[in-house]
N, C-alpha and C positions, 0 to 999 in steps of 0.2 A: 685760486687764481683770480686776477682780476679780470673781469668779464671781458674787457677791452682786447685781451689776448686773442680772443676768438676772431675778431676782427683782423688782427695782423696776421694771424696764421692763414685764415682764408684769402687775403689780400695778396699773400705771396704765391699761393696756388692758382688763383684766377683773377690776376690783376685787371685783365679786360673785360671780367664779365660785368653786366650792368647790376649795381647795387641798389640804386634808389633813382626813381623817375617821377618827376611830377611835370605834367602836362608838355611833354615832350622834351624836358630837360633832364638829363641823365647823368649821374654821378657812377663812374666805374668803381670797382673795388678799389684800384690803385689811389684814384681821386680821394675816395671816401676816407681810406687811410690817410692820406696826405691831409686832408682837411682835420682830421682828429689829432694829429701830431701838432699841427700848428695852433689849432683851438687850444690844446692842452698848454702849450709853450707861452701862448698869449695870456691865459688864465693865470698862470704863474707869475710871468714876468710883468704883465700889464696892470693885472687887477689884484695881484698879491694873494691869489687864491693858495692856500697850503692844504697839506694832506687832511683830510676829514672835514674840510668847511663844506657847508651847503651852497648849493646854486640852484635859484629857481628857474623852471621853464614854464612861461604863461603863454602858450602858443597855440594856434590852431595847426592841424597838420600841414606839414609843408617840408620841404626837401632838405631843410636844415634841422629838422628834430634829431634824427639820429646822428648826425656828426656831432651836434652839441651835447647829446648824451654820452656817446663815446667818448667825446674828448673831455668831458666832466670827470669821467672815470680814469682815462689816461693821465689826468692831473692828479690822481689820487683824492679827488673830491667826491661829494655825495650829491646826487641829482635829487631835485625836487619838482617832479613834473606836477603841474597844477591844472584843474579842470578849467579850461578856457570860457564856461557858461558861467562860473562864479563871478559874482559882484566884485568890483576893485576893491572895496573895502575888505572881503573876505579874502582876496587875495593878499592885501597888506597884512590881515592877521596872521595867515599862514606863514608869510616871509618872516615876519616879526618871531613867531612862534617857533619856526626852525633856525632862528639866527642866521639867516642867509646872508651871504658876504656880496652876492649879485644876483641879477636876474634878467634873463633874456625873454623878450616878448616880441611876436610878430607886429607887423604894422596895424592891423585893425584892432590889436589888444592895446597897443601903444595909444592909440586915440582915445580909447576907454579910461586911460589914466587919467585923463582931464577931471573926471569925477571926484579926484583925490586932493586933498589939501597938500601944500608944500611940503609938510614934514612928515606925510603918512608911509612914505617908503625911504628909508634913510639909507640907500645903498645904491651903487651904479646899476642902472638899466640899459640894457643895449638892445637895440632894435634890429632884429634881421633885415637884411637889405640895405642898411644904413653904412655910412662911411666908415663909422666905427666897428661894424661888424665885417666890413671887407678888410680893415686893419687886423682883425684876429686871423681871419682864413689867409692873410699873408706874413704873418707873424714866422719868426725862425721856430723851426719844429723841434720837438724834444724825442728823442728815440727810446728811450726806456720805459719799461712799464711797470707800475707797482704790482706787487704779487702777495697782498694781504686779503686772504679769502674771506675773512671774517669781519672785514671793515664794511661799515653801511655803504651800500651802493645807491639804493633807491628810497627814498623817503616817501612814504605813499599815503597820502591823507585821505581819510575815509569820509564818507559823505556827511556825516556828523548828526546823523538821525536821532540820536539821544543826547545831544547838545553840542559843544564845539566840535570841528573836525578832529582827529586824533592821528598822529603820525604814525603809521607802522613802519619799523624800521627792517628793510631788505637787504641782507648782505651779499656781497659777490656770490657766496657759496649758496645761498637760498636762491638767487637767480639761475644760477648755473645749474642747480636741480630741477628748477621748473623748465628750462630750456630741454633738459635731457629727458623730461616726462613726456615732452611733445612726442621725441622719438619712439620712446618705450611705449606709449599707450594710443597715439593719434595716427602720425604717418612718420615715415622716414622719409627725409627732405634732401635736397643737392641743388647743384647750379641750375637745373632746369625749373625749378618751382618758383612760385610767384605768391606773394601776400598782397591782397589789395586792402590799403587803410582807408575804409570807408568810415569807421568809428574812432572815438578820440584815441590818439596816439598817448596820451597821458595816462591811459588805462589800459584796458584788456589788447587793443590790437596793437599797442606800442611793445606790450610785453611779449606777445607772441611773435612780434617782429624781430625779437632777439634771436628765437631759434633758427629764423630764416637768415640771419647773418651769419650765424656760426657754421652754415651749411652753403654759404654762396648763393643764397636765394634772392629773389629780386623783388624789392619793397617798391609797390607802386602806389603812390599817393593819389587818392581821388578826391579832390579838395572840394569844398562847398559843403552844403547839406547834403544828406543821403537821398539820392534819387535812382529808383530801380532801373530805368531806361538806361542811365548812365552805367550802372553795373552790368547789365546784358549787354550793352555795345562794347564795354572795354573787353569783355570775355571773348570776343573774336579776336583780339590783339595779342593775348598772353596764353601760356599753357599752364598748365598743373596749377591751377588758381584755388588759394585759399581765402577764406573772408572770415574775420571776426564779426558776428553780428548779435545785437540783443534781439530778444525775441519780437519786438516790435518790427525791425528791420526785415526780418524773415517773414513776417506777416505780409508786409507791403512788397516784398518781392514776389510771393505766391499769388498775391491777390491783383497785381498789376497787369493790366490786358495784355501786355506781351508776353508773360509767363508762360501760357500754353504752348507757343510756337517758338519760344527763344532757344537759341542753340547753345546748350550748356555743356557740350562735350569737354569744353575746357575746364569746366568747374571740377576741382578735385575735392574739396572740403569745405562745409560750413561749420565753425565753431561756433555754438551758441550758448549763452548763459547769460547770468545776470539778473535773471527774474523767470518766474514759471512759463512753461509755452504750453498753449492748449493743444490737447492731443489730435484734435481735429486739423489743426496748421500743420502738425507734424506729418500726419498721414498724408496730406496734400502736398507738403513739400517734398516728401518721399515718393509721390506718385509723379511729380514735374521733374524732380532732378535725379532720382536714383538715391542709392545708399550712400549718400555723401555728408549726412549730418552727424556731427560729435557734440553731446551734451557736456559742457564742463560746470564744475561748481568750485567755487573756493574764493573767499574773501580777499580783500588787500593783505592781510597778514600773511597769508599763504596763497599767493595769487595764482587762481585757477588751477589749482594742484590737488585739491581735497578728494573730489570724485568726479567721475566720467561715465558716460553711457556711449560705448563705442559704435561705430558705424555698422559693424556686424549686428550688434544688439538691436539697432535700429531696423534693421532688414530681417530680422528673424521673426517673420509672423507667425510662425508655428507655435513658438513659445507659449505654454499654458497661462501665463502672467503677461502676456505681450503688452497690453495696454497700461497695465500698471507699472511695467517698465518704462515704457515712453514717458509716463507722468511723473517718474521720479528723476533723482538727481545722479542715479547710477550707482556705482560700486566704487570703494577707495581705490585712488590712483597706485601705481607702481611705488613701493617705498613709503606708502602714507597709511598710518594707522588712526582709526577713528573710534570715538566712543559715543553713542545714545544714552544720554542720562534722563532720568525723570527730574522732577521739581526738588527732590532732596539731595541731586548730585549723583545718586547711585546709578550704576549702570542699569540699564532696562534689559529684559529677555529678547532674543533674535525676534523681529517682525514687529516689536512695540514702536510707537511713535513718540518721539522726545526731542531732546536737544542735541545738536551736533556739537562736540567738543575735540 
């Protein structure tokens, strides 16, 4: 199925439940679905976006990100979320490489486009909050939903550490598998669950937000730079809170002066990954927050679905290799097979260190 079907289904079940909140402004699931239908209609009729076309998103976290993402899918197009920290010339390269037909940018990002020459981006650029954007969400809606499960949904550009960034093609089926892996391996979710988006929604936080949308959870945007005191404060306002965090973010949380006395009863899960975590930091986090940590591993080509270390394993201090497990990336996720190979590409015996394929 097209992943936007999950939104349509949940909007019919829980139309009045909060779907997305940013600094006191909330979209219900009914409003979320309405925006998606109208954005999809405008993409097709006003911007000429056809099935399979690519549409860029160069945005800071904001209330518009998910409606645009699902609106692109509802139009049958492919989203290209791009790291907002990149230089505008890197943005231009990715848009050209992806053959994007349009790009949405947030106001701050739009200001940065002044660094480019007049011909660097040869496509419509729509700024959220502008009159053009208001016209999109006032457009005549479309009711139909495409149903091609193997169509590209998300073009995920890697960091380019070995050269130019490379676009990993994620289909709707890939993303639906990743969504279901959350329920299979981490937590069952429902309308009473919340996810804080304090990390970029163009990457891990946004990918995990899809699982919350599919179950009617509440996506709460924490704008601006990551501030531990803001997280501790927001925990008092929401229930069953999950948070995607890089290890550096976890380290800042546990070492903040508020951490020892913060009320974290509303914290349900911290998903962490993207880099190694010090075992000492993990032990401190477990002592402060309890068994609420889940370690995930998986690059853009298989987003956060390759291996994981469960909350129960984090809490199993009696295991004979407890510290070794904490220092690891865990075990293969449900429905995932991995191989560990040597330099010659041959499988290594169990317990040997090699390359994951």
